[in-house]
Steps between C-alpha positions, in 0.01 A plus 500: 500500500792259530589300190474117508879479498690759700677746271328372185215689334181312427468421126263730311176319426224561249272613783747780581493620139118495492479705821758756386332539158152525649355200315362163601722193528315347203566804281868501591518130420336556159758767413765226502300197383216642282601857414247522216208513749640801691461861383824647362527777759452252786758265350755779472437617859538151645816429296652833605436421868642148453816635338548761770464237772728249324231243424569295185171312488342184647724195540408275204593189703242586761230556239577174326507304823166648610359385167628150578699473177825651379474389135847343493644148479815389680731268307720316748814289490784412735743578218677838492304780332726471194338160426196673351720675243780250435318168476342452154210293640420766762507778238245326280281412798506862616388609153187287538433629852550860384263450208218392732572784742511759221154390386353594839732783603647293785855551624777248568731485804809281474556330835840343542780451750833322507456396864209363702480790745447757227265271310266479801496878536443558128209256484339642813535865397414479128197716418324258265170316451665161456816322391632300207779277630797379298542180704856410419761463777346582838150450365358346818614798707355739245161328518510493881569874524232583245238291682563716807389810307157339441493640148426298185804351332582270212815293462670468164556132554868470418544226755290570808189287536211561740143414407360765738640797307427641157771415249574501130755265351573276205503125446865444590487124449365543147766762428776271622372218282489719190860614547633151569306338215630757252862425592451124519341494155811679370702201621641642824562254782750689720338782695562751778249717685547859616236516770303772672493500878376183671518638853654811645853630551699246301651430160689198368444147375168346598440151639182294444409557867520878450262469207252296704507750788491813279317799647423644157264276310547692175867399488417142599228480235731617221750234603222241508396598148858480370567161657166337422546575132869409485427165668271419208804532273710265713708770671632411848385817678690412818819589314383846387680775694266760650653827619283728714556869424367835617394578143773758454841516338735402783331175607410403142863535389609301805258227399633487146860486626410207725298313235772531235790434738553146372352159435237439235390846387137579415390571146185678619417740783151536646491846661202587722503864392587691187739710704706194593478366146637823351782507756577139402517585128741783573712282729519212250586729210778668698657156555496405134195273517250556220127530569328284382765297313679395823238576764129578461329731749130530588365774727171547679302827498467646150641846574562729199876505569519132404416572136784753483787297646756322278383244411132572567374296794271198484272528800182398679289815470270608781224759442691736733323824410158339535594355839593852613172644371292232671686536828434874504132446421474253791601781736309781332178293480547310825177355640641273772514188282816289484589454135766265365578491130739276309587620152646309209848523349639437152829395345661771287775347286787725395866453412645411843399135457606251234581133447725332753864491389620164371733295712 
C-alpha cells in the first residue's frame, strides 16, 4: 500500500502495536496509560513489540486535547522572554502563579516574543488552557491575539483597561496619593516623575495632552494620584517634569540625565516602579547626590529587592504574590464569568525618603 507521502513511511500507531502483539486496542492503550490493570506477561509482550517497531507511546498532546484540557497556563507578554527573570516585579508575580499551579499540578508555559509576528505565532500555538497576560507595552495587541484563541484569559491590569475581560489590578490612584502625601508631608515641593508607559513605542518628556490621551490607564491613574495629592499641598503640578520610560535601565537613566540637566532640580522623585526607583538611587549616588539627604526616592511595587538596596527603598507595596495566585485560580477554575478585582496598596516607609533639604 502506498504511504500518504511518497517515500515516507506511515507513522506507527497504537493500532499497529495491538495487532502485532495480538491484543485489543484497549489493552494496548492500557499498557501505556494504566499498566496496573494489565497482566505482567501481556504488558511485557506489548512493550517488546512496541520497542521492536520503534513506537515510543501515545502522543500526550493528543490525549490531553481529546480530554479537552491540557492542565497548563500560558503567561504572556510582549516583552522578551528574559523579562520574566530579570524584572523584580515579574519574578514575584511568577512566584504567586507558580504557587497556585503547584497546588493543582498544573504546568506553566511562558509565551513571549520580541516582535509582533512571533508573538502571534506563540499565542496561537501555545498548548494551554488559558492565559495570564502581563499587559505592559503592546497590551492591546496581546489581548486581541488572545481573544482569537477563544480561551479564558485574565489581564494583570498594569495599564490596559477593558471591562469585558477578567483582570486583577490595584488602586493606582490611591497608591499615587500615598506616595505623594508622604513626600509632601516631609516638606518636599520640587518633584519629578519617572513614568511607566503611557502609550506604545516612545520614551521622553510627557506633555499634559499625552497624559489625557494615555492608552494605559494604570500609568494615568498613578499620575492622577500624585498630582491630586500634591495640589492639596499647593504644588504647581504643571511644572513637574514627567519622563516616560520603558521601565528598564537605559530609558530610566536617560530620564534622570534629562531631569537633572539644569534648572530647578527636584528634591524628590516619584518612580512608578521599584525597578526605576532602584536605578535612580544608584544613578544619584554615582553622581555624588545623597539619598535621601539631597533627593528622596519613592518606588511603586513592594518587591523584595527594594528592602536590600542602599538605602532601603520607600515604596507603595502591591500584594504581588496574591495577585499572581488569584490570576492563576481564575484560569484553573474558569466558569465563563468575567471577574475584575481591584486590590489595595500600602505605603512602606524605609530610608530612601527623608525631610526636604533646606534652601
